[in-house]
C-alpha positions as CSV (number, residue, x, y, z in Angstrom):
1,M,-27.7,34.5,-0.9
2,L,-26.5,31.6,-3.0
3,T,-28.5,29.8,-5.6
4,L,-28.9,26.0,-5.5
5,R,-26.5,25.6,-8.5
6,Q,-23.8,27.7,-6.7
7,L,-24.3,25.8,-3.5
8,R,-23.9,22.5,-5.3
9,S,-20.7,23.7,-7.0
10,F,-19.4,24.7,-3.6
11,C,-20.4,21.3,-2.1
12,S,-18.7,19.4,-4.9
13,N,-15.4,21.1,-4.0
14,A,-15.8,21.1,-0.3
15,P,-12.9,19.6,1.7
16,L,-13.4,17.0,4.5
17,I,-13.7,19.1,7.7
18,L,-14.0,17.1,10.9
19,P,-13.6,19.3,14.0
20,R,-12.2,17.9,17.3
21,E,-15.7,17.5,18.7
22,F,-16.8,15.4,15.7
23,K,-19.6,17.7,14.9
24,L,-20.2,19.1,11.4
25,R,-21.2,22.8,11.4
26,H,-23.8,24.4,9.2
27,S,-22.2,26.7,6.6
28,D,-22.6,27.8,3.0
29,I,-20.4,24.9,1.9
30,F,-22.3,22.3,4.0
31,N,-26.1,22.4,4.4
32,E,-27.6,19.5,6.3
33,Q,-31.1,20.2,4.8
34,I,-29.7,19.4,1.3
35,T,-27.2,16.8,2.2
36,P,-28.2,15.1,5.5
37,I,-25.4,14.2,7.9
38,K,-24.4,10.6,8.2
39,E,-23.9,9.2,11.7
40,S,-22.0,6.2,12.9
41,W,-21.7,4.5,16.3
42,L,-18.6,5.2,18.4
43,Y,-17.4,2.0,20.1
44,N,-15.0,1.2,22.8
45,F,-11.7,-0.7,22.2
46,D,-10.9,-2.1,25.7
47,T,-13.3,-5.1,25.9
48,T,-14.1,-8.0,23.6
49,L,-17.8,-7.1,23.6
50,P,-18.7,-3.9,21.9
51,V,-20.1,-1.0,23.9
52,K,-21.7,2.0,22.2
53,L,-20.3,5.3,23.6
54,G,-22.2,7.7,21.3
55,L,-22.6,8.9,17.7
56,V,-20.0,10.4,15.4
57,Q,-21.1,12.7,12.5
58,L,-19.6,12.0,9.1
59,H,-19.4,14.2,6.1
60,P,-22.1,13.1,3.6
61,R,-20.0,14.0,0.6
62,I,-17.4,11.4,1.6
63,F,-19.4,8.6,3.3
64,S,-22.7,9.0,1.5
65,A,-21.7,9.7,-2.1
66,F,-23.3,7.8,-5.0
67,P,-20.8,5.0,-5.6
68,N,-19.2,4.7,-9.0
69,P,-18.1,1.1,-9.7
70,Q,-16.0,2.1,-12.7
71,M,-13.9,4.4,-10.5
72,I,-13.4,1.6,-7.9
73,A,-12.4,-0.8,-10.6
74,T,-10.0,1.7,-12.2
75,N,-8.3,2.3,-8.8
76,V,-8.0,-1.4,-8.1
77,S,-6.5,-2.1,-11.5
78,W,-4.1,0.7,-11.1
79,Q,-2.9,-0.4,-7.6
80,Q,-2.4,-4.0,-8.9
81,K,-0.5,-3.1,-12.0
82,Y,1.7,0.0,-11.2
83,R,4.1,-2.1,-9.1
84,T,4.5,-5.0,-11.5
85,I,7.7,-5.5,-13.6
86,D,7.8,-7.8,-16.6
87,W,11.2,-9.5,-16.4
88,L,10.7,-11.6,-19.6
89,K,13.4,-11.1,-22.2
90,M,13.7,-13.1,-25.4
91,K,17.0,-13.2,-27.1
92,T,17.6,-11.9,-30.6
93,K,19.8,-13.8,-33.1
94,A,22.7,-11.6,-32.2
95,E,22.6,-12.7,-28.6
96,F,23.1,-16.4,-29.3
97,R,26.5,-17.9,-28.8
98,T,26.2,-20.7,-31.3
99,L,28.4,-20.8,-34.4
100,N,27.3,-18.4,-37.1
101,K,27.7,-20.7,-40.1
102,K,25.4,-21.9,-42.8
103,P,23.3,-25.0,-41.8
104,W,23.9,-26.6,-45.3
105,P,25.4,-25.6,-48.6
106,Q,23.9,-22.9,-50.6
107,K,23.2,-25.1,-53.6
108,G,22.7,-28.7,-54.4
109,T,20.5,-29.9,-51.5
110,G,17.1,-28.7,-52.8
111,R,16.3,-26.9,-49.6
112,A,15.8,-23.2,-49.0
113,R,19.0,-21.2,-48.5
114,H,19.8,-20.0,-45.0
115,G,22.8,-18.2,-43.6
116,S,22.6,-19.2,-39.9
117,R,20.6,-21.2,-37.5
118,R,20.2,-18.1,-35.3
119,T,17.5,-16.7,-37.5
120,A,13.8,-16.7,-36.4
121,Q,12.9,-19.4,-38.9
122,F,14.5,-22.1,-36.8
123,T,13.1,-23.2,-33.4
124,T,16.5,-22.8,-31.9
125,G,16.9,-19.3,-33.3
126,G,16.2,-15.8,-31.9
127,W,13.0,-13.8,-31.7
128,V,12.3,-10.9,-33.9
129,N,9.6,-9.0,-32.0
130,G,9.7,-10.7,-28.7
131,P,9.4,-9.1,-25.3
132,R,12.5,-7.2,-24.2
133,G,12.3,-6.9,-20.4
134,P,12.6,-5.6,-17.8
135,K,9.5,-3.5,-18.6
136,T,7.8,-1.6,-15.8
137,G,4.0,-1.5,-15.5
138,F,4.0,1.8,-13.7
139,F,1.4,4.4,-14.7
140,M,-0.6,7.0,-12.9
141,V,-4.3,7.7,-13.1
142,P,-5.6,11.2,-12.8
143,F,-5.8,12.8,-9.3
144,Y,-9.6,13.2,-9.3
145,T,-10.0,9.6,-10.5
146,R,-8.1,8.5,-7.4
147,V,-10.2,10.8,-5.2
148,H,-13.5,9.7,-6.6
149,G,-12.5,6.1,-6.3
150,L,-11.6,6.5,-2.6
151,I,-14.8,8.4,-1.9
152,S,-16.9,5.6,-3.7
153,T,-15.1,2.9,-1.7
154,L,-15.7,4.7,1.6
155,S,-19.3,5.2,0.7
156,V,-19.8,1.5,-0.2
157,K,-18.0,0.3,2.9
158,F,-20.1,2.6,5.1
159,A,-23.3,1.4,3.5
160,Q,-22.2,-2.2,4.1
161,N,-21.6,-1.4,7.8
162,D,-17.9,-2.3,7.4
163,I,-16.5,1.0,8.8
164,K,-16.2,0.9,12.6
165,I,-15.0,3.9,14.7
166,V,-13.5,3.4,18.1
167,D,-12.7,6.0,20.8
168,T,-8.9,5.4,21.0
169,L,-6.4,2.7,20.3
170,T,-4.4,3.4,23.4
171,S,-7.1,1.7,25.5
172,F,-6.4,-1.7,24.0
173,P,-5.6,-3.8,27.1
174,S,-3.4,-6.7,25.9
175,D,-0.6,-7.5,23.5
176,D,-1.8,-11.0,22.9
177,P,-2.8,-11.7,19.3
178,K,-5.5,-14.1,20.5
179,F,-7.3,-11.3,22.4
180,L,-7.4,-9.2,19.2
181,T,-8.6,-12.0,17.0
182,D,-11.3,-12.9,19.5
183,M,-12.4,-9.3,19.5
184,M,-12.7,-9.3,15.7
185,S,-14.6,-12.6,15.7
186,T,-17.0,-11.5,18.5
187,R,-17.8,-8.2,17.0
188,G,-18.1,-9.6,13.5
189,W,-15.6,-7.4,11.8
190,G,-15.1,-9.7,8.8
191,P,-12.4,-12.1,7.7
192,S,-9.8,-9.2,7.3
193,T,-9.5,-6.0,9.2
194,L,-7.6,-2.8,8.5
195,I,-6.9,-0.6,11.5
196,V,-6.2,3.1,10.7
197,D,-4.9,5.7,13.0
198,T,-3.9,9.4,12.7
199,T,-0.5,9.0,14.4
200,D,2.7,7.6,13.0
201,I,3.5,5.5,16.1
202,F,0.8,3.0,17.1
203,P,0.3,2.0,20.7
204,K,2.4,-0.8,21.9
205,N,-0.3,-3.3,22.6
206,I,-2.1,-3.0,19.3
207,A,1.1,-3.1,17.4
208,L,2.4,-6.3,19.1
209,S,-1.0,-8.0,18.9
210,A,-1.5,-7.3,15.2
211,H,2.1,-8.3,14.3
212,G,2.1,-11.8,12.8
213,V,-1.6,-12.0,12.1
214,E,-2.0,-12.1,8.3
215,Y,-5.5,-10.8,8.0
216,I,-5.1,-7.8,10.4
217,N,-3.1,-4.8,9.1
218,I,-2.4,-1.5,10.7
219,V,-1.8,1.7,8.6
220,K,-1.3,5.3,9.4
221,F,-3.7,7.9,8.0
222,A,-1.0,10.1,6.4
223,Q,2.0,8.7,4.6
224,N,5.3,9.6,6.3
225,D,7.7,6.9,5.4
226,I,11.0,8.7,5.9
227,K,12.4,8.5,9.4
228,I,15.6,10.2,10.5
229,V,17.6,8.9,13.4
230,D,20.6,10.5,15.1
231,T,23.2,7.7,14.5
232,L,23.3,4.0,13.7
233,T,26.3,3.4,16.0
234,S,24.0,3.6,19.0
235,F,22.1,0.5,18.1
236,P,22.5,-1.6,21.2
237,S,22.2,-5.3,20.0
238,D,23.0,-7.6,17.2
239,D,19.9,-9.7,17.7
240,P,17.6,-9.6,14.6
241,K,14.5,-10.0,16.9
242,F,15.4,-6.7,18.6
243,L,15.5,-4.9,15.3
244,T,12.2,-6.5,14.0
245,D,10.5,-5.6,17.3
246,M,11.6,-2.1,16.9
247,M,10.3,-1.8,13.4
248,S,7.0,-3.3,14.4
249,T,6.6,-1.1,17.5
250,R,7.4,2.1,15.7
251,G,5.2,1.2,12.7
252,W,7.9,1.4,10.1
253,G,6.0,-0.7,7.6
254,P,6.4,-4.3,6.3
255,S,9.8,-3.5,4.7
256,T,12.5,-1.1,5.8
257,L,15.5,0.4,3.9
258,I,18.3,1.6,6.2
259,V,20.4,4.3,4.5
260,D,23.7,5.6,5.9
261,T,26.3,8.1,4.6
262,T,29.2,5.7,5.1
263,D,30.2,2.6,3.2
264,I,30.7,0.4,6.2
265,F,27.7,0.0,8.5
266,P,28.1,-0.4,12.3
267,K,28.6,-4.0,13.5
268,N,25.3,-4.3,15.4
269,I,23.0,-3.0,12.8
270,A,24.7,-5.0,10.0
271,L,24.5,-8.3,12.0
272,S,20.9,-7.7,13.1
273,A,19.7,-6.8,9.6
274,H,21.6,-9.8,8.0
275,G,19.2,-12.6,7.1
276,V,16.0,-10.5,7.5
277,E,14.5,-10.4,4.1
278,Y,12.4,-7.2,4.5
279,I,15.2,-5.1,6.1
280,N,18.0,-3.9,3.8
281,C,21.1,-1.7,4.4
282,M,22.3,0.6,1.6
283,P,24.9,3.4,1.4
284,L,23.6,6.8,0.4
285,Y,25.2,6.9,-3.0
286,G,23.4,3.6,-3.9
287,L,20.0,5.0,-3.2
288,N,17.6,4.7,-6.2
289,V,13.9,4.8,-7.0
290,F,13.5,1.0,-7.3
291,S,15.0,0.4,-3.9
292,M,12.8,3.0,-2.3
293,L,9.6,1.7,-3.9
294,N,10.4,-1.9,-2.8
């Protein structure tokens, strides 16, 4: 028999367990008498009007935790700053190309003696302690700070009725963006919508309908951003639209970096990627952290 203190310690470290039948089981880690189960409506995704298909049980430690605004603010600040780069760079006096001569004679003028106009006393001179970019703003917050921030955000969104669960995304009937925007407006899903799925490849209709709509984004549940293909020479067309449609259908993110082991890329892939800002080609030896993060 476990005491209440031991049970709480187990519950605080309990993982998120969601069986296939969407039913939380009673165990020593989870006790519905102490932490009641949270439930949410399960909606359809094939019509504009919502139809309630049943109830889905959610883990109370994830969707019913006491929200911590400080954790949410810390995560938001981290996600806004860790990708920034300060490119500002002020020149020192050694980096100016002006003549390094005295602005006036040493004696006889009554003015203070100076050896060069490059010094910081002059408005046209260099900086002494100025910024020396590029300087990255990358930093990492502790793991549990990120976890508690995510849990607090999910709990707040669930309390505000902003989390909607549908049966499947494959039942979406049309690839017309207007049908999707009408559905969001009719169901009152807010000014912006984030669609999350457990698979890497989204269904064709939902991928095409969400493409080009600024306030509707799709993201996979797990991050798997490295895709391996057999060869680049089999790419059939040099049309950029064919390549962008492939990236959108396969869910390869808003920007794609194509890496090959050879210096010269095949003709079709080079011509189709040329001119598309968010698709870049790079040989393997030029791969670096900055290119992968961007």
